[in-house]
PyMOL CGO cylinders between C-alpha atoms (Angstrom):
from pymol import cmd
from pymol.cgo import CYLINDER

trace = [
    CYLINDER, -14.40, 34.73, -0.21, -15.18, 34.13, 3.47, 0.3, 1, 1, 1, 1, 1, 1,
    CYLINDER, -15.18, 34.13, 3.47, -18.03, 32.95, 5.25, 0.3, 1, 1, 1, 1, 1, 1,
    CYLINDER, -18.03, 32.95, 5.25, -18.60, 32.68, 9.20, 0.3, 1, 1, 1, 1, 1, 1,
    CYLINDER, -18.60, 32.68, 9.20, -20.45, 30.17, 10.36, 0.3, 1, 1, 1, 1, 1, 1,
    CYLINDER, -20.45, 30.17, 10.36, -21.79, 29.42, 13.91, 0.3, 1, 1, 1, 1, 1, 1,
    CYLINDER, -21.79, 29.42, 13.91, -21.61, 25.95, 15.46, 0.3, 1, 1, 1, 1, 1, 1,
    CYLINDER, -21.61, 25.95, 15.46, -23.15, 24.78, 18.49, 0.3, 1, 1, 1, 1, 1, 1,
    CYLINDER, -23.15, 24.78, 18.49, -20.12, 22.22, 19.99, 0.3, 1, 1, 1, 1, 1, 1,
    CYLINDER, -20.12, 22.22, 19.99, -20.48, 20.79, 23.59, 0.3, 1, 1, 1, 1, 1, 1,
    CYLINDER, -20.48, 20.79, 23.59, -18.04, 21.97, 26.35, 0.3, 1, 1, 1, 1, 1, 1,
    CYLINDER, -18.04, 21.97, 26.35, -15.66, 19.38, 25.87, 0.3, 1, 1, 1, 1, 1, 1,
    CYLINDER, -15.66, 19.38, 25.87, -15.63, 19.41, 21.85, 0.3, 1, 1, 1, 1, 1, 1,
    CYLINDER, -15.63, 19.41, 21.85, -15.10, 23.21, 22.34, 0.3, 1, 1, 1, 1, 1, 1,
    CYLINDER, -15.10, 23.21, 22.34, -12.28, 22.96, 24.77, 0.3, 1, 1, 1, 1, 1, 1,
    CYLINDER, -12.28, 22.96, 24.77, -10.54, 20.04, 22.68, 0.3, 1, 1, 1, 1, 1, 1,
    CYLINDER, -10.54, 20.04, 22.68, -10.53, 22.87, 19.85, 0.3, 1, 1, 1, 1, 1, 1,
    CYLINDER, -10.53, 22.87, 19.85, -9.14, 25.43, 22.27, 0.3, 1, 1, 1, 1, 1, 1,
    CYLINDER, -9.14, 25.43, 22.27, -6.33, 22.95, 23.34, 0.3, 1, 1, 1, 1, 1, 1,
    CYLINDER, -6.33, 22.95, 23.34, -5.89, 22.01, 19.95, 0.3, 1, 1, 1, 1, 1, 1,
    CYLINDER, -5.89, 22.01, 19.95, -5.52, 25.23, 18.66, 0.3, 1, 1, 1, 1, 1, 1,
    CYLINDER, -5.52, 25.23, 18.66, -3.03, 26.32, 21.63, 0.3, 1, 1, 1, 1, 1, 1,
    CYLINDER, -3.03, 26.32, 21.63, -0.53, 23.48, 20.96, 0.3, 1, 1, 1, 1, 1, 1,
    CYLINDER, -0.53, 23.48, 20.96, -0.52, 24.13, 17.44, 0.3, 1, 1, 1, 1, 1, 1,
    CYLINDER, -0.52, 24.13, 17.44, -0.13, 28.07, 18.10, 0.3, 1, 1, 1, 1, 1, 1,
    CYLINDER, -0.13, 28.07, 18.10, -2.87, 28.42, 15.63, 0.3, 1, 1, 1, 1, 1, 1,
    CYLINDER, -2.87, 28.42, 15.63, -6.52, 29.76, 15.92, 0.3, 1, 1, 1, 1, 1, 1,
    CYLINDER, -6.52, 29.76, 15.92, -9.89, 27.73, 16.57, 0.3, 1, 1, 1, 1, 1, 1,
    CYLINDER, -9.89, 27.73, 16.57, -10.76, 28.99, 13.26, 0.3, 1, 1, 1, 1, 1, 1,
    CYLINDER, -10.76, 28.99, 13.26, -7.88, 27.58, 11.59, 0.3, 1, 1, 1, 1, 1, 1,
    CYLINDER, -7.88, 27.58, 11.59, -8.05, 24.34, 13.36, 0.3, 1, 1, 1, 1, 1, 1,
    CYLINDER, -8.05, 24.34, 13.36, -12.08, 24.17, 12.01, 0.3, 1, 1, 1, 1, 1, 1,
    CYLINDER, -12.08, 24.17, 12.01, -11.15, 25.33, 8.49, 0.3, 1, 1, 1, 1, 1, 1,
    CYLINDER, -11.15, 25.33, 8.49, -8.49, 22.41, 8.43, 0.3, 1, 1, 1, 1, 1, 1,
    CYLINDER, -8.49, 22.41, 8.43, -11.01, 19.81, 9.30, 0.3, 1, 1, 1, 1, 1, 1,
    CYLINDER, -11.01, 19.81, 9.30, -13.75, 21.35, 7.05, 0.3, 1, 1, 1, 1, 1, 1,
    CYLINDER, -13.75, 21.35, 7.05, -11.38, 21.23, 4.05, 0.3, 1, 1, 1, 1, 1, 1,
    CYLINDER, -11.38, 21.23, 4.05, -9.93, 17.33, 5.26, 0.3, 1, 1, 1, 1, 1, 1,
    CYLINDER, -9.93, 17.33, 5.26, -13.82, 16.26, 4.68, 0.3, 1, 1, 1, 1, 1, 1,
    CYLINDER, -13.82, 16.26, 4.68, -14.41, 18.47, 1.54, 0.3, 1, 1, 1, 1, 1, 1,
    CYLINDER, -14.41, 18.47, 1.54, -11.45, 16.51, 0.47, 0.3, 1, 1, 1, 1, 1, 1,
    CYLINDER, -11.45, 16.51, 0.47, -12.45, 13.09, 1.74, 0.3, 1, 1, 1, 1, 1, 1,
    CYLINDER, -12.45, 13.09, 1.74, -16.03, 13.24, -0.22, 0.3, 1, 1, 1, 1, 1, 1,
    CYLINDER, -16.03, 13.24, -0.22, -14.39, 14.22, -3.33, 0.3, 1, 1, 1, 1, 1, 1,
    CYLINDER, -14.39, 14.22, -3.33, -12.20, 10.74, -3.02, 0.3, 1, 1, 1, 1, 1, 1,
    CYLINDER, -12.20, 10.74, -3.02, -15.19, 9.00, -2.12, 0.3, 1, 1, 1, 1, 1, 1,
    CYLINDER, -15.19, 9.00, -2.12, -17.39, 10.40, -4.96, 0.3, 1, 1, 1, 1, 1, 1,
    CYLINDER, -17.39, 10.40, -4.96, -14.58, 9.39, -7.30, 0.3, 1, 1, 1, 1, 1, 1,
    CYLINDER, -14.58, 9.39, -7.30, -13.97, 5.71, -5.75, 0.3, 1, 1, 1, 1, 1, 1,
    CYLINDER, -13.97, 5.71, -5.75, -17.82, 5.36, -6.04, 0.3, 1, 1, 1, 1, 1, 1,
    CYLINDER, -17.82, 5.36, -6.04, -17.87, 7.05, -10.15, 0.3, 1, 1, 1, 1, 1, 1,
    CYLINDER, -17.87, 7.05, -10.15, -14.75, 4.84, -10.81, 0.3, 1, 1, 1, 1, 1, 1,
    CYLINDER, -14.75, 4.84, -10.81, -16.32, 1.28, -9.88, 0.3, 1, 1, 1, 1, 1, 1,
    CYLINDER, -16.32, 1.28, -9.88, -19.81, 2.51, -11.45, 0.3, 1, 1, 1, 1, 1, 1,
    CYLINDER, -19.81, 2.51, -11.45, -18.03, 3.03, -14.34, 0.3, 1, 1, 1, 1, 1, 1,
    CYLINDER, -18.03, 3.03, -14.34, -16.08, -0.37, -14.28, 0.3, 1, 1, 1, 1, 1, 1,
    CYLINDER, -16.08, -0.37, -14.28, -19.54, -2.00, -13.58, 0.3, 1, 1, 1, 1, 1, 1,
    CYLINDER, -19.54, -2.00, -13.58, -21.01, -0.54, -16.55, 0.3, 1, 1, 1, 1, 1, 1,
    CYLINDER, -21.01, -0.54, -16.55, -18.21, -1.77, -18.48, 0.3, 1, 1, 1, 1, 1, 1,
    CYLINDER, -18.21, -1.77, -18.48, -18.60, -5.30, -17.52, 0.3, 1, 1, 1, 1, 1, 1,
    CYLINDER, -18.60, -5.30, -17.52, -15.77, -5.11, -15.24, 0.3, 1, 1, 1, 1, 1, 1,
    CYLINDER, -15.77, -5.11, -15.24, -17.24, -6.33, -12.03, 0.3, 1, 1, 1, 1, 1, 1,
    CYLINDER, -17.24, -6.33, -12.03, -17.56, -9.42, -10.22, 0.3, 1, 1, 1, 1, 1, 1,
    CYLINDER, -17.56, -9.42, -10.22, -20.94, -10.95, -10.68, 0.3, 1, 1, 1, 1, 1, 1,
    CYLINDER, -20.94, -10.95, -10.68, -22.58, -11.69, -7.01, 0.3, 1, 1, 1, 1, 1, 1,
    CYLINDER, -22.58, -11.69, -7.01, -22.47, -15.33, -7.48, 0.3, 1, 1, 1, 1, 1, 1,
    CYLINDER, -22.47, -15.33, -7.48, -18.55, -14.74, -7.73, 0.3, 1, 1, 1, 1, 1, 1,
    CYLINDER, -18.55, -14.74, -7.73, -18.84, -12.81, -4.82, 0.3, 1, 1, 1, 1, 1, 1,
    CYLINDER, -18.84, -12.81, -4.82, -20.40, -15.34, -2.82, 0.3, 1, 1, 1, 1, 1, 1,
    CYLINDER, -20.40, -15.34, -2.82, -18.27, -18.58, -4.17, 0.3, 1, 1, 1, 1, 1, 1,
    CYLINDER, -18.27, -18.58, -4.17, -15.12, -16.38, -3.12, 0.3, 1, 1, 1, 1, 1, 1,
    CYLINDER, -15.12, -16.38, -3.12, -16.72, -15.31, 0.56, 0.3, 1, 1, 1, 1, 1, 1,
    CYLINDER, -16.72, -15.31, 0.56, -17.17, -19.55, 0.96, 0.3, 1, 1, 1, 1, 1, 1,
    CYLINDER, -17.17, -19.55, 0.96, -13.85, -20.12, -0.32, 0.3, 1, 1, 1, 1, 1, 1,
    CYLINDER, -13.85, -20.12, -0.32, -12.32, -17.45, 2.68, 0.3, 1, 1, 1, 1, 1, 1,
    CYLINDER, -12.32, -17.45, 2.68, -14.69, -18.82, 4.96, 0.3, 1, 1, 1, 1, 1, 1,
    CYLINDER, -14.69, -18.82, 4.96, -13.76, -22.59, 4.34, 0.3, 1, 1, 1, 1, 1, 1,
    CYLINDER, -13.76, -22.59, 4.34, -10.04, -21.46, 4.76, 0.3, 1, 1, 1, 1, 1, 1,
    CYLINDER, -10.04, -21.46, 4.76, -10.68, -19.44, 8.11, 0.3, 1, 1, 1, 1, 1, 1,
    CYLINDER, -10.68, -19.44, 8.11, -12.75, -22.22, 9.81, 0.3, 1, 1, 1, 1, 1, 1,
    CYLINDER, -12.75, -22.22, 9.81, -9.91, -24.67, 8.97, 0.3, 1, 1, 1, 1, 1, 1,
    CYLINDER, -9.91, -24.67, 8.97, -7.26, -22.58, 10.49, 0.3, 1, 1, 1, 1, 1, 1,
    CYLINDER, -7.26, -22.58, 10.49, -9.47, -22.58, 13.41, 0.3, 1, 1, 1, 1, 1, 1,
    CYLINDER, -9.47, -22.58, 13.41, -9.67, -26.41, 13.34, 0.3, 1, 1, 1, 1, 1, 1,
    CYLINDER, -9.67, -26.41, 13.34, -6.43, -27.04, 13.04, 0.3, 1, 1, 1, 1, 1, 1,
    CYLINDER, -6.43, -27.04, 13.04, -5.35, -24.36, 15.67, 0.3, 1, 1, 1, 1, 1, 1,
    CYLINDER, -5.35, -24.36, 15.67, -7.50, -25.97, 18.25, 0.3, 1, 1, 1, 1, 1, 1,
]
cmd.load_cgo(trace, "trace")
């Protein structure tokens, strides 16, 4: 089933869509549909990644806050040492 929606675009945005559609020899609707599907796919991917991270934390596989802070301190010290050596 197809639904028709109305969206408000600036003149520049509308022109950009028209130009993109012309370059690809498709309709503006095709371009918009593709962009919407890409956003739906990206949203699903992000939600899976977040759920996987939550699941890992619930299984006790996460890194404690203190471990993250210690690792960041190590990285900062390494970067400062490189910067001092360079210059």
